[in-house]
PDB file of the backbone (N, CA, C, O) and the ligand in Angstrom, with CONECT records:
HET     ZN  A 101       1
ATOM      1  N   MET A   1     -10.228 -24.736  48.472  1.00  0.00           N
ATOM      2  CA  MET A   1      -9.808 -23.628  47.609  1.00  0.00           C
ATOM      3  C   MET A   1      -9.148 -24.192  46.353  1.00  0.00           C
ATOM      4  O   MET A   1      -8.372 -25.145  46.416  1.00  0.00           O
ATOM      5  N   SER A   2      -9.463 -23.603  45.245  1.00  0.00           N
ATOM      6  CA  SER A   2      -8.940 -24.074  43.974  1.00  0.00           C
ATOM      7  C   SER A   2      -7.536 -23.544  43.719  1.00  0.00           C
ATOM      8  O   SER A   2      -7.209 -22.408  44.063  1.00  0.00           O
ATOM      9  N   VAL A   3      -6.721 -24.385  43.111  1.00  0.00           N
ATOM     10  CA  VAL A   3      -5.412 -23.907  42.672  1.00  0.00           C
ATOM     11  C   VAL A   3      -5.532 -23.266  41.296  1.00  0.00           C
ATOM     12  O   VAL A   3      -4.599 -22.622  40.816  1.00  0.00           O
ATOM     13  N   PHE A   4      -6.695 -23.449  40.664  1.00  0.00           N
ATOM     14  CA  PHE A   4      -6.967 -22.869  39.358  1.00  0.00           C
ATOM     15  C   PHE A   4      -8.021 -21.780  39.499  1.00  0.00           C
ATOM     16  O   PHE A   4      -8.834 -21.798  40.423  1.00  0.00           O
ATOM     17  N   HIS A   5      -7.994 -20.840  38.576  1.00  0.00           N
ATOM     18  CA  HIS A   5      -9.074 -19.861  38.494  1.00  0.00           C
ATOM     19  C   HIS A   5     -10.088 -20.420  37.502  1.00  0.00           C
ATOM     20  O   HIS A   5      -9.880 -20.367  36.290  1.00  0.00           O
ATOM     21  N   VAL A   6     -11.190 -20.956  38.030  1.00  0.00           N
ATOM     22  CA  VAL A   6     -12.203 -21.633  37.222  1.00  0.00           C
ATOM     23  C   VAL A   6     -13.462 -20.793  37.268  1.00  0.00           C
ATOM     24  O   VAL A   6     -14.084 -20.663  38.322  1.00  0.00           O
ATOM     25  N   GLN A   7     -13.843 -20.225  36.139  1.00  0.00           N
ATOM     26  CA  GLN A   7     -15.011 -19.351  36.150  1.00  0.00           C
ATOM     27  C   GLN A   7     -15.551 -19.163  34.738  1.00  0.00           C
ATOM     28  O   GLN A   7     -14.798 -19.133  33.764  1.00  0.00           O
ATOM     29  N   VAL A   8     -16.871 -19.037  34.651  1.00  0.00           N
ATOM     30  CA  VAL A   8     -17.514 -18.637  33.403  1.00  0.00           C
ATOM     31  C   VAL A   8     -17.964 -17.200  33.623  1.00  0.00           C
ATOM     32  O   VAL A   8     -18.910 -16.945  34.367  1.00  0.00           O
ATOM     33  N   TYR A   9     -17.285 -16.272  32.977  1.00  0.00           N
ATOM     34  CA  TYR A   9     -17.609 -14.858  33.146  1.00  0.00           C
ATOM     35  C   TYR A   9     -18.907 -14.530  32.403  1.00  0.00           C
ATOM     36  O   TYR A   9     -19.284 -15.236  31.468  1.00  0.00           O
ATOM     37  N   PRO A  10     -19.582 -13.465  32.817  1.00  0.00           N
ATOM     38  CA  PRO A  10     -20.849 -13.097  32.149  1.00  0.00           C
ATOM     39  C   PRO A  10     -20.694 -12.950  30.636  1.00  0.00           C
ATOM     40  O   PRO A  10     -21.615 -13.292  29.894  1.00  0.00           O
ATOM     41  N   TRP A  11     -19.567 -12.457  30.170  1.00  0.00           N
ATOM     42  CA  TRP A  11     -19.387 -12.260  28.727  1.00  0.00           C
ATOM     43  C   TRP A  11     -19.121 -13.581  27.996  1.00  0.00           C
ATOM     44  O   TRP A  11     -19.038 -13.601  26.768  1.00  0.00           O
ATOM     45  N   HIS A  12     -18.988 -14.676  28.737  1.00  0.00           N
ATOM     46  CA  HIS A  12     -18.827 -16.004  28.130  1.00  0.00           C
ATOM     47  C   HIS A  12     -20.122 -16.803  28.134  1.00  0.00           C
ATOM     48  O   HIS A  12     -20.185 -17.872  27.528  1.00  0.00           O
ATOM     49  N   GLU A  13     -21.139 -16.311  28.796  1.00  0.00           N
ATOM     50  CA  GLU A  13     -22.337 -17.126  29.018  1.00  0.00           C
ATOM     51  C   GLU A  13     -22.999 -17.591  27.731  1.00  0.00           C
ATOM     52  O   GLU A  13     -23.493 -18.717  27.664  1.00  0.00           O
ATOM     53  N   GLU A  14     -23.019 -16.748  26.712  1.00  0.00           N
ATOM     54  CA  GLU A  14     -23.645 -17.154  25.453  1.00  0.00           C
ATOM     55  C   GLU A  14     -22.900 -18.359  24.864  1.00  0.00           C
ATOM     56  O   GLU A  14     -23.526 -19.319  24.415  1.00  0.00           O
ATOM     57  N   HIS A  15     -21.577 -18.305  24.869  1.00  0.00           N
ATOM     58  CA  HIS A  15     -20.779 -19.414  24.323  1.00  0.00           C
ATOM     59  C   HIS A  15     -20.928 -20.658  25.201  1.00  0.00           C
ATOM     60  O   HIS A  15     -21.025 -21.778  24.700  1.00  0.00           O
ATOM     61  N   TRP A  16     -20.943 -20.440  26.515  1.00  0.00           N
ATOM     62  CA  TRP A  16     -21.067 -21.554  27.453  1.00  0.00           C
ATOM     63  C   TRP A  16     -22.389 -22.284  27.236  1.00  0.00           C
ATOM     64  O   TRP A  16     -22.421 -23.509  27.125  1.00  0.00           O
ATOM     65  N   THR A  17     -23.472 -21.526  27.179  1.00  0.00           N
ATOM     66  CA  THR A  17     -24.795 -22.112  27.008  1.00  0.00           C
ATOM     67  C   THR A  17     -24.883 -22.869  25.676  1.00  0.00           C
ATOM     68  O   THR A  17     -25.474 -23.947  25.599  1.00  0.00           O
ATOM     69  N   ARG A  18     -24.289 -22.290  24.638  1.00  0.00           N
ATOM     70  CA  ARG A  18     -24.328 -22.936  23.319  1.00  0.00           C
ATOM     71  C   ARG A  18     -23.628 -24.300  23.344  1.00  0.00           C
ATOM     72  O   ARG A  18     -24.020 -25.204  22.607  1.00  0.00           O
ATOM     73  N   LEU A  19     -22.605 -24.455  24.178  1.00  0.00           N
ATOM     74  CA  LEU A  19     -21.906 -25.739  24.269  1.00  0.00           C
ATOM     75  C   LEU A  19     -22.829 -26.866  24.717  1.00  0.00           C
ATOM     76  O   LEU A  19     -22.675 -28.007  24.282  1.00  0.00           O
ATOM     77  N   TRP A  20     -23.780 -26.553  25.579  1.00  0.00           N
ATOM     78  CA  TRP A  20     -24.624 -27.592  26.167  1.00  0.00           C
ATOM     79  C   TRP A  20     -25.918 -27.799  25.402  1.00  0.00           C
ATOM     80  O   TRP A  20     -26.711 -28.671  25.758  1.00  0.00           O
ATOM     81  N   GLN A  21     -26.146 -27.014  24.360  1.00  0.00           N
ATOM     82  CA  GLN A  21     -27.381 -27.149  23.587  1.00  0.00           C
ATOM     83  C   GLN A  21     -27.260 -28.161  22.448  1.00  0.00           C
ATOM     84  O   GLN A  21     -28.274 -28.552  21.869  1.00  0.00           O
ATOM     85  N   ALA A  22     -26.070 -28.581  22.123  1.00  0.00           N
ATOM     86  CA  ALA A  22     -25.851 -29.554  21.062  1.00  0.00           C
ATOM     87  C   ALA A  22     -24.886 -30.610  21.592  1.00  0.00           C
ATOM     88  O   ALA A  22     -24.415 -30.511  22.725  1.00  0.00           O
ATOM     89  N   SER A  23     -24.597 -31.602  20.788  1.00  0.00           N
ATOM     90  CA  SER A  23     -23.626 -32.594  21.246  1.00  0.00           C
ATOM     91  C   SER A  23     -22.246 -31.936  21.334  1.00  0.00           C
ATOM     92  O   SER A  23     -21.877 -31.102  20.507  1.00  0.00           O
ATOM     93  N   MET A  24     -21.511 -32.334  22.347  1.00  0.00           N
ATOM     94  CA  MET A  24     -20.204 -31.729  22.609  1.00  0.00           C
ATOM     95  C   MET A  24     -19.230 -32.112  21.501  1.00  0.00           C
ATOM     96  O   MET A  24     -19.078 -33.293  21.189  1.00  0.00           O
ATOM     97  N   PRO A  25     -18.573 -31.126  20.908  1.00  0.00           N
ATOM     98  CA  PRO A  25     -17.567 -31.451  19.880  1.00  0.00           C
ATOM     99  C   PRO A  25     -16.377 -32.171  20.521  1.00  0.00           C
ATOM    100  O   PRO A  25     -16.166 -32.077  21.730  1.00  0.00           O
ATOM    101  N   HIS A  26     -15.613 -32.880  19.714  1.00  0.00           N
ATOM    102  CA  HIS A  26     -14.473 -33.615  20.274  1.00  0.00           C
ATOM    103  C   HIS A  26     -13.291 -32.695  20.566  1.00  0.00           C
ATOM    104  O   HIS A  26     -12.358 -33.090  21.265  1.00  0.00           O
ATOM    105  N   ALA A  27     -13.320 -31.477  20.039  1.00  0.00           N
ATOM    106  CA  ALA A  27     -12.256 -30.511  20.328  1.00  0.00           C
ATOM    107  C   ALA A  27     -12.840 -29.105  20.240  1.00  0.00           C
ATOM    108  O   ALA A  27     -13.749 -28.844  19.451  1.00  0.00           O
ATOM    109  N   ILE A  28     -12.315 -28.222  21.046  1.00  0.00           N
ATOM    110  CA  ILE A  28     -12.774 -26.836  21.058  1.00  0.00           C
ATOM    111  C   ILE A  28     -11.551 -25.933  21.030  1.00  0.00           C
ATOM    112  O   ILE A  28     -10.637 -26.085  21.839  1.00  0.00           O
ATOM    113  N   LEU A  29     -11.540 -25.004  20.106  1.00  0.00           N
ATOM    114  CA  LEU A  29     -10.464 -24.022  20.030  1.00  0.00           C
ATOM    115  C   LEU A  29     -10.973 -22.727  20.653  1.00  0.00           C
ATOM    116  O   LEU A  29     -11.941 -22.139  20.171  1.00  0.00           O
ATOM    117  N   ILE A  30     -10.335 -22.295  21.698  1.00  0.00           N
ATOM    118  CA  ILE A  30     -10.742 -21.070  22.402  1.00  0.00           C
ATOM    119  C   ILE A  30      -9.738 -19.981  22.058  1.00  0.00           C
ATOM    120  O   ILE A  30      -8.563 -20.066  22.416  1.00  0.00           O
ATOM    121  N   VAL A  31     -10.207 -18.974  21.371  1.00  0.00           N
ATOM    122  CA  VAL A  31      -9.318 -17.881  20.949  1.00  0.00           C
ATOM    123  C   VAL A  31      -9.928 -16.543  21.346  1.00  0.00           C
ATOM    124  O   VAL A  31     -11.136 -16.434  21.553  1.00  0.00           O
ATOM    125  N   GLY A  32      -9.085 -15.539  21.449  1.00  0.00           N
ATOM    126  CA  GLY A  32      -9.558 -14.204  21.762  1.00  0.00           C
ATOM    127  C   GLY A  32      -8.415 -13.384  22.317  1.00  0.00           C
ATOM    128  O   GLY A  32      -7.324 -13.906  22.545  1.00  0.00           O
ATOM    129  N   PRO A  33      -8.656 -12.109  22.535  1.00  0.00           N
ATOM    130  CA  PRO A  33      -7.598 -11.251  23.051  1.00  0.00           C
ATOM    131  C   PRO A  33      -7.166 -11.654  24.454  1.00  0.00           C
ATOM    132  O   PRO A  33      -7.893 -12.348  25.164  1.00  0.00           O
ATOM    133  N   SER A  34      -6.009 -11.224  24.834  1.00  0.00           N
ATOM    134  CA  SER A  34      -5.471 -11.500  26.162  1.00  0.00           C
ATOM    135  C   SER A  34      -6.344 -10.847  27.241  1.00  0.00           C
ATOM    136  O   SER A  34      -6.839  -9.732  27.071  1.00  0.00           O
ATOM    137  N   GLY A  35      -6.516 -11.554  28.331  1.00  0.00           N
ATOM    138  CA  GLY A  35      -7.176 -10.962  29.483  1.00  0.00           C
ATOM    139  C   GLY A  35      -8.688 -11.080  29.524  1.00  0.00           C
ATOM    140  O   GLY A  35      -9.329 -10.421  30.343  1.00  0.00           O
ATOM    141  N   ILE A  36      -9.277 -11.900  28.663  1.00  0.00           N
ATOM    142  CA  ILE A  36     -10.747 -12.013  28.668  1.00  0.00           C
ATOM    143  C   ILE A  36     -11.233 -13.252  29.410  1.00  0.00           C
ATOM    144  O   ILE A  36     -12.439 -13.481  29.492  1.00  0.00           O
ATOM    145  N   GLY A  37     -10.315 -14.060  29.955  1.00  0.00           N
ATOM    146  CA  GLY A  37     -10.713 -15.214  30.745  1.00  0.00           C
ATOM    147  C   GLY A  37     -10.798 -16.516  29.974  1.00  0.00           C
ATOM    148  O   GLY A  37     -11.552 -17.411  30.355  1.00  0.00           O
ATOM    149  N   LYS A  38     -10.047 -16.636  28.911  1.00  0.00           N
ATOM    150  CA  LYS A  38     -10.080 -17.874  28.117  1.00  0.00           C
ATOM    151  C   LYS A  38      -9.639 -19.073  28.960  1.00  0.00           C
ATOM    152  O   LYS A  38     -10.234 -20.148  28.879  1.00  0.00           O
ATOM    153  N   ARG A  39      -8.609 -18.884  29.755  1.00  0.00           N
ATOM    154  CA  ARG A  39      -8.106 -19.988  30.581  1.00  0.00           C
ATOM    155  C   ARG A  39      -9.137 -20.394  31.631  1.00  0.00           C
ATOM    156  O   ARG A  39      -9.359 -21.585  31.848  1.00  0.00           O
ATOM    157  N   ALA A  40      -9.762 -19.433  32.276  1.00  0.00           N
ATOM    158  CA  ALA A  40     -10.791 -19.740  33.279  1.00  0.00           C
ATOM    159  C   ALA A  40     -11.962 -20.467  32.627  1.00  0.00           C
ATOM    160  O   ALA A  40     -12.539 -21.376  33.222  1.00  0.00           O
ATOM    161  N   PHE A  41     -12.317 -20.067  31.398  1.00  0.00           N
ATOM    162  CA  PHE A  41     -13.389 -20.726  30.652  1.00  0.00           C
ATOM    163  C   PHE A  41     -13.004 -22.179  30.355  1.00  0.00           C
ATOM    164  O   PHE A  41     -13.803 -23.092  30.563  1.00  0.00           O
ATOM    165  N   ALA A  42     -11.785 -22.385  29.871  1.00  0.00           N
ATOM    166  CA  ALA A  42     -11.330 -23.734  29.535  1.00  0.00           C
ATOM    167  C   ALA A  42     -11.311 -24.621  30.778  1.00  0.00           C
ATOM    168  O   ALA A  42     -11.692 -25.790  30.717  1.00  0.00           O
ATOM    169  N   LEU A  43     -10.874 -24.071  31.890  1.00  0.00           N
ATOM    170  CA  LEU A  43     -10.830 -24.849  33.128  1.00  0.00           C
ATOM    171  C   LEU A  43     -12.234 -25.177  33.618  1.00  0.00           C
ATOM    172  O   LEU A  43     -12.480 -26.283  34.101  1.00  0.00           O
ATOM    173  N   ALA A  44     -13.162 -24.223  33.497  1.00  0.00           N
ATOM    174  CA  ALA A  44     -14.555 -24.488  33.892  1.00  0.00           C
ATOM    175  C   ALA A  44     -15.143 -25.594  33.018  1.00  0.00           C
ATOM    176  O   ALA A  44     -15.882 -26.451  33.503  1.00  0.00           O
ATOM    177  N   LEU A  45     -14.812 -25.568  31.741  1.00  0.00           N
ATOM    178  CA  LEU A  45     -15.303 -26.604  30.829  1.00  0.00           C
ATOM    179  C   LEU A  45     -14.722 -27.970  31.194  1.00  0.00           C
ATOM    180  O   LEU A  45     -15.450 -28.961  31.243  1.00  0.00           O
ATOM    181  N   ALA A  46     -13.423 -28.025  31.448  1.00  0.00           N
ATOM    182  CA  ALA A  46     -12.790 -29.290  31.828  1.00  0.00           C
ATOM    183  C   ALA A  46     -13.402 -29.828  33.121  1.00  0.00           C
ATOM    184  O   ALA A  46     -13.697 -31.018  33.230  1.00  0.00           O
ATOM    185  N   LYS A  47     -13.588 -28.948  34.088  1.00  0.00           N
ATOM    186  CA  LYS A  47     -14.167 -29.388  35.373  1.00  0.00           C
ATOM    187  C   LYS A  47     -15.573 -29.919  35.173  1.00  0.00           C
ATOM    188  O   LYS A  47     -15.943 -30.939  35.754  1.00  0.00           O
ATOM    189  N   ARG A  48     -16.369 -29.226  34.346  1.00  0.00           N
ATOM    190  CA  ARG A  48     -17.746 -29.673  34.107  1.00  0.00           C
ATOM    191  C   ARG A  48     -17.768 -31.019  33.381  1.00  0.00           C
ATOM    192  O   ARG A  48     -18.594 -31.877  33.696  1.00  0.00           O
ATOM    193  N   LEU A  49     -16.874 -31.211  32.419  1.00  0.00           N
ATOM    194  CA  LEU A  49     -16.838 -32.476  31.676  1.00  0.00           C
ATOM    195  C   LEU A  49     -16.386 -33.634  32.563  1.00  0.00           C
ATOM    196  O   LEU A  49     -16.785 -34.777  32.342  1.00  0.00           O
ATOM    197  N   LEU A  50     -15.559 -33.346  33.561  1.00  0.00           N
ATOM    198  CA  LEU A  50     -15.066 -34.400  34.454  1.00  0.00           C
ATOM    199  C   LEU A  50     -15.982 -34.626  35.652  1.00  0.00           C
ATOM    200  O   LEU A  50     -15.856 -35.640  36.338  1.00  0.00           O
ATOM    201  N   CYS A  51     -16.898 -33.702  35.912  1.00  0.00           N
ATOM    202  CA  CYS A  51     -17.811 -33.809  37.072  1.00  0.00           C
ATOM    203  C   CYS A  51     -18.636 -35.095  36.968  1.00  0.00           C
ATOM    204  O   CYS A  51     -19.137 -35.449  35.901  1.00  0.00           O
ATOM    205  N   GLU A  52     -18.760 -35.778  38.102  1.00  0.00           N
ATOM    206  CA  GLU A  52     -19.487 -37.052  38.139  1.00  0.00           C
ATOM    207  C   GLU A  52     -20.995 -36.882  38.251  1.00  0.00           C
ATOM    208  O   GLU A  52     -21.734 -37.783  37.856  1.00  0.00           O
ATOM    209  N   SER A  53     -21.471 -35.780  38.767  1.00  0.00           N
ATOM    210  CA  SER A  53     -22.920 -35.566  38.870  1.00  0.00           C
ATOM    211  C   SER A  53     -23.269 -34.107  38.636  1.00  0.00           C
ATOM    212  O   SER A  53     -23.713 -33.417  39.554  1.00  0.00           O
ATOM    213  N   PRO A  54     -23.070 -33.635  37.410  1.00  0.00           N
ATOM    214  CA  PRO A  54     -23.388 -32.228  37.140  1.00  0.00           C
ATOM    215  C   PRO A  54     -24.885 -31.967  37.271  1.00  0.00           C
ATOM    216  O   PRO A  54     -25.703 -32.673  36.680  1.00  0.00           O
ATOM    217  N   PRO A  55     -25.232 -30.947  38.048  1.00  0.00           N
ATOM    218  CA  PRO A  55     -26.654 -30.640  38.226  1.00  0.00           C
ATOM    219  C   PRO A  55     -27.240 -29.873  37.043  1.00  0.00           C
ATOM    220  O   PRO A  55     -28.456 -29.705  36.958  1.00  0.00           O
ATOM    221  N   GLY A  56     -26.411 -29.419  36.155  1.00  0.00           N
ATOM    222  CA  GLY A  56     -26.861 -28.632  34.999  1.00  0.00           C
ATOM    223  C   GLY A  56     -25.661 -28.291  34.147  1.00  0.00           C
ATOM    224  O   GLY A  56     -24.819 -29.143  33.865  1.00  0.00           O
ATOM    225  N   GLU A  57     -25.590 -27.051  33.745  1.00  0.00           N
ATOM    226  CA  GLU A  57     -24.484 -26.639  32.875  1.00  0.00           C
ATOM    227  C   GLU A  57     -23.171 -26.451  33.625  1.00  0.00           C
ATOM    228  O   GLU A  57     -22.110 -26.390  33.005  1.00  0.00           O
ATOM    229  N   LEU A  58     -23.228 -26.359  34.937  1.00  0.00           N
ATOM    230  CA  LEU A  58     -22.004 -26.179  35.724  1.00  0.00           C
ATOM    231  C   LEU A  58     -21.694 -27.442  36.522  1.00  0.00           C
ATOM    232  O   LEU A  58     -22.582 -28.253  36.785  1.00  0.00           O
ATOM    233  N   ALA A  59     -20.440 -27.600  36.901  1.00  0.00           N
ATOM    234  CA  ALA A  59     -20.041 -28.738  37.724  1.00  0.00           C
ATOM    235  C   ALA A  59     -20.644 -28.605  39.117  1.00  0.00           C
ATOM    236  O   ALA A  59     -21.026 -27.514  39.542  1.00  0.00           O
ATOM    237  N   CYS A  60     -20.725 -29.740  39.827  1.00  0.00           N
ATOM    238  CA  CYS A  60     -21.376 -29.718  41.140  1.00  0.00           C
ATOM    239  C   CYS A  60     -20.479 -29.136  42.237  1.00  0.00           C
ATOM    240  O   CYS A  60     -20.992 -28.647  43.244  1.00  0.00           O
ATOM    241  N   ASP A  61     -19.187 -29.177  42.071  1.00  0.00           N
ATOM    242  CA  ASP A  61     -18.204 -28.718  43.072  1.00  0.00           C
ATOM    243  C   ASP A  61     -18.181 -29.572  44.328  1.00  0.00           C
ATOM    244  O   ASP A  61     -17.514 -29.206  45.296  1.00  0.00           O
ATOM    245  N   ALA A  62     -18.884 -30.693  44.349  1.00  0.00           N
ATOM    246  CA  ALA A  62     -18.961 -31.506  45.557  1.00  0.00           C
ATOM    247  C   ALA A  62     -18.496 -32.948  45.361  1.00  0.00           C
ATOM    248  O   ALA A  62     -18.085 -33.594  46.325  1.00  0.00           O
ATOM    249  N   CYS A  63     -18.552 -33.456  44.149  1.00  0.00           N
ATOM    250  CA  CYS A  63     -18.196 -34.865  43.920  1.00  0.00           C
ATOM    251  C   CYS A  63     -16.673 -35.044  44.026  1.00  0.00           C
ATOM    252  O   CYS A  63     -15.929 -34.065  43.981  1.00  0.00           O
ATOM    253  N   PRO A  64     -16.221 -36.276  44.164  1.00  0.00           N
ATOM    254  CA  PRO A  64     -14.763 -36.502  44.246  1.00  0.00           C
ATOM    255  C   PRO A  64     -14.019 -35.902  43.059  1.00  0.00           C
ATOM    256  O   PRO A  64     -12.932 -35.349  43.231  1.00  0.00           O
ATOM    257  N   SER A  65     -14.584 -36.003  41.858  1.00  0.00           N
ATOM    258  CA  SER A  65     -13.907 -35.468  40.678  1.00  0.00           C
ATOM    259  C   SER A  65     -13.727 -33.954  40.783  1.00  0.00           C
ATOM    260  O   SER A  65     -12.649 -33.434  40.497  1.00  0.00           O
ATOM    261  N   CYS A  66     -14.777 -33.252  41.190  1.00  0.00           N
ATOM    262  CA  CYS A  66     -14.676 -31.793  41.346  1.00  0.00           C
ATOM    263  C   CYS A  66     -13.657 -31.432  42.420  1.00  0.00           C
ATOM    264  O   CYS A  66     -12.883 -30.489  42.250  1.00  0.00           O
ATOM    265  N   ARG A  67     -13.652 -32.167  43.509  1.00  0.00           N
ATOM    266  CA  ARG A  67     -12.691 -31.863  44.587  1.00  0.00           C
ATOM    267  C   ARG A  67     -11.256 -32.111  44.122  1.00  0.00           C
ATOM    268  O   ARG A  67     -10.351 -31.339  44.439  1.00  0.00           O
ATOM    269  N   TRP A  68     -11.056 -33.188  43.371  1.00  0.00           N
ATOM    270  CA  TRP A  68      -9.710 -33.442  42.837  1.00  0.00           C
ATOM    271  C   TRP A  68      -9.317 -32.327  41.874  1.00  0.00           C
ATOM    272  O   TRP A  68      -8.190 -31.832  41.902  1.00  0.00           O
ATOM    273  N   PHE A  69     -10.280 -31.935  41.009  1.00  0.00           N
ATOM    274  CA  PHE A  69      -9.982 -30.895  40.026  1.00  0.00           C
ATOM    275  C   PHE A  69      -9.611 -29.594  40.725  1.00  0.00           C
ATOM    276  O   PHE A  69      -8.601 -28.970  40.399  1.00  0.00           O
ATOM    277  N   LEU A  70     -10.429 -29.193  41.684  1.00  0.00           N
ATOM    278  CA  LEU A  70     -10.189 -27.931  42.389  1.00  0.00           C
ATOM    279  C   LEU A  70      -8.904 -27.978  43.214  1.00  0.00           C
ATOM    280  O   LEU A  70      -8.292 -26.945  43.485  1.00  0.00           O
ATOM    281  N   GLY A  71      -8.502 -29.184  43.608  1.00  0.00           N
ATOM    282  CA  GLY A  71      -7.252 -29.328  44.334  1.00  0.00           C
ATOM    283  C   GLY A  71      -6.039 -29.456  43.424  1.00  0.00           C
ATOM    284  O   GLY A  71      -4.900 -29.512  43.888  1.00  0.00           O
ATOM    285  N   GLY A  72      -6.301 -29.501  42.115  1.00  0.00           N
ATOM    286  CA  GLY A  72      -5.202 -29.601  41.157  1.00  0.00           C
ATOM    287  C   GLY A  72      -4.602 -30.989  41.056  1.00  0.00           C
ATOM    288  O   GLY A  72      -3.468 -31.146  40.605  1.00  0.00           O
ATOM    289  N   ILE A  73      -5.367 -32.016  41.479  1.00  0.00           N
ATOM    290  CA  ILE A  73      -4.815 -33.373  41.468  1.00  0.00           C
ATOM    291  C   ILE A  73      -5.697 -34.354  40.714  1.00  0.00           C
ATOM    292  O   ILE A  73      -5.610 -35.559  40.949  1.00  0.00           O
ATOM    293  N   HIS A  74      -6.550 -33.863  39.806  1.00  0.00           N
ATOM    294  CA  HIS A  74      -7.409 -34.799  39.074  1.00  0.00           C
ATOM    295  C   HIS A  74      -6.541 -35.675  38.170  1.00  0.00           C
ATOM    296  O   HIS A  74      -5.766 -35.154  37.368  1.00  0.00           O
ATOM    297  N   PRO A  75      -6.662 -37.007  38.290  1.00  0.00           N
ATOM    298  CA  PRO A  75      -5.774 -37.879  37.515  1.00  0.00           C
ATOM    299  C   PRO A  75      -6.052 -37.858  36.004  1.00  0.00           C
ATOM    300  O   PRO A  75      -5.199 -38.273  35.219  1.00  0.00           O
ATOM    301  N   ASP A  76      -7.216 -37.389  35.596  1.00  0.00           N
ATOM    302  CA  ASP A  76      -7.550 -37.368  34.162  1.00  0.00           C
ATOM    303  C   ASP A  76      -7.401 -35.990  33.538  1.00  0.00           C
ATOM    304  O   ASP A  76      -7.788 -35.793  32.386  1.00  0.00           O
ATOM    305  N   PHE A  77      -6.854 -35.045  34.267  1.00  0.00           N
ATOM    306  CA  PHE A  77      -6.700 -33.692  33.725  1.00  0.00           C
ATOM    307  C   PHE A  77      -5.223 -33.362  33.563  1.00  0.00           C
ATOM    308  O   PHE A  77      -4.422 -33.526  34.483  1.00  0.00           O
ATOM    309  N   ARG A  78      -4.888 -32.896  32.372  1.00  0.00           N
ATOM    310  CA  ARG A  78      -3.528 -32.415  32.103  1.00  0.00           C
ATOM    311  C   ARG A  78      -3.634 -31.062  31.445  1.00  0.00           C
ATOM    312  O   ARG A  78      -4.366 -30.912  30.467  1.00  0.00           O
ATOM    313  N   TRP A  79      -2.929 -30.080  31.947  1.00  0.00           N
ATOM    314  CA  TRP A  79      -2.893 -28.757  31.346  1.00  0.00           C
ATOM    315  C   TRP A  79      -1.677 -28.729  30.442  1.00  0.00           C
ATOM    316  O   TRP A  79      -0.543 -28.846  30.906  1.00  0.00           O
ATOM    317  N   VAL A  80      -1.920 -28.574  29.153  1.00  0.00           N
ATOM    318  CA  VAL A  80      -0.831 -28.589  28.181  1.00  0.00           C
ATOM    319  C   VAL A  80      -0.665 -27.172  27.646  1.00  0.00           C
ATOM    320  O   VAL A  80      -1.616 -26.572  27.145  1.00  0.00           O
ATOM    321  N   PHE A  81       0.532 -26.652  27.756  1.00  0.00           N
ATOM    322  CA  PHE A  81       0.825 -25.302  27.282  1.00  0.00           C
ATOM    323  C   PHE A  81       1.552 -25.380  25.951  1.00  0.00           C
ATOM    324  O   PHE A  81       2.323 -26.307  25.700  1.00  0.00           O
ATOM    325  N   SER A  82       1.296 -24.397  25.107  1.00  0.00           N
ATOM    326  CA  SER A  82       2.076 -24.281  23.881  1.00  0.00           C
ATOM    327  C   SER A  82       3.434 -23.686  24.248  1.00  0.00           C
ATOM    328  O   SER A  82       3.596 -23.105  25.321  1.00  0.00           O
ATOM    329  N   GLU A  83       4.402 -23.836  23.352  1.00  0.00           N
ATOM    330  CA  GLU A  83       5.711 -23.239  23.601  1.00  0.00           C
ATOM    331  C   GLU A  83       5.592 -21.732  23.756  1.00  0.00           C
ATOM    332  O   GLU A  83       6.226 -21.138  24.628  1.00  0.00           O
ATOM    333  N   ALA A  84       4.770 -21.111  22.896  1.00  0.00           N
ATOM    334  CA  ALA A  84       4.608 -19.650  22.940  1.00  0.00           C
ATOM    335  C   ALA A  84       4.039 -19.211  24.284  1.00  0.00           C
ATOM    336  O   ALA A  84       4.491 -18.220  24.857  1.00  0.00           O
ATOM    337  N   GLU A  85       3.048 -19.946  24.787  1.00  0.00           N
ATOM    338  CA  GLU A  85       2.439 -19.581  26.060  1.00  0.00           C
ATOM    339  C   GLU A  85       3.432 -19.755  27.209  1.00  0.00           C
ATOM    340  O   GLU A  85       3.495 -18.924  28.115  1.00  0.00           O
ATOM    341  N   THR A  86       4.199 -20.831  27.165  1.00  0.00           N
ATOM    342  CA  THR A  86       5.189 -21.081  28.200  1.00  0.00           C
ATOM    343  C   THR A  86       6.225 -19.969  28.228  1.00  0.00           C
ATOM    344  O   THR A  86       6.612 -19.499  29.297  1.00  0.00           O
ATOM    345  N   GLU A  87       6.680 -19.543  27.027  1.00  0.00           N
ATOM    346  CA  GLU A  87       7.674 -18.479  26.958  1.00  0.00           C
ATOM    347  C   GLU A  87       7.087 -17.146  27.434  1.00  0.00           C
ATOM    348  O   GLU A  87       7.769 -16.373  28.107  1.00  0.00           O
ATOM    349  N   ALA A  88       5.820 -16.875  27.086  1.00  0.00           N
ATOM    350  CA  ALA A  88       5.186 -15.631  27.505  1.00  0.00           C
ATOM    351  C   ALA A  88       5.061 -15.579  29.029  1.00  0.00           C
ATOM    352  O   ALA A  88       5.273 -14.527  29.632  1.00  0.00           O
ATOM    353  N   GLU A  89       4.721 -16.702  29.650  1.00  0.00           N
ATOM    354  CA  GLU A  89       4.591 -16.716  31.105  1.00  0.00           C
ATOM    355  C   GLU A  89       5.948 -16.575  31.777  1.00  0.00           C
ATOM    356  O   GLU A  89       6.057 -15.970  32.843  1.00  0.00           O
ATOM    357  N   ALA A  90       6.977 -17.131  31.158  1.00  0.00           N
ATOM    358  CA  ALA A  90       8.317 -17.021  31.724  1.00  0.00           C
ATOM    359  C   ALA A  90       8.803 -15.576  31.671  1.00  0.00           C
ATOM    360  O   ALA A  90       9.557 -15.133  32.537  1.00  0.00           O
ATOM    361  N   ASP A  91       8.358 -14.837  30.632  1.00  0.00           N
ATOM    362  CA  ASP A  91       8.778 -13.439  30.485  1.00  0.00           C
ATOM    363  C   ASP A  91       8.018 -12.499  31.428  1.00  0.00           C
ATOM    364  O   ASP A  91       8.478 -11.389  31.698  1.00  0.00           O
ATOM    365  N   SER A  92       6.863 -12.934  31.925  1.00  0.00           N
ATOM    366  CA  SER A  92       6.050 -12.020  32.749  1.00  0.00           C
ATOM    367  C   SER A  92       6.434 -12.062  34.207  1.00  0.00           C
ATOM    368  O   SER A  92       5.843 -11.352  35.022  1.00  0.00           O
TER     369      SER A  92
HETATM  370 ZN    ZN A 101     -18.813 -32.614  40.477  1.00  0.00          ZN2+
END
């Protein structure tokens, strides 16, 4: 079971597919209104980029990297929050 909510929602599929059709940019800014799944999208992207044997556009969910990611212990993954986001979560 994942400690993160990792998902590409149907309304993200166009953006997700576009990411894999060209060379991956060195940085991606994900913006949009609250509640549309930006965090789940970012986590799905991180998991896919760290996956050791991706079968396609999604991570395999079976390799050691995917298992570490889903367990919240991947040594190469760091979730960095902005001050504003940290304060918003503390208020909720
Ligand atoms: Zn994998």
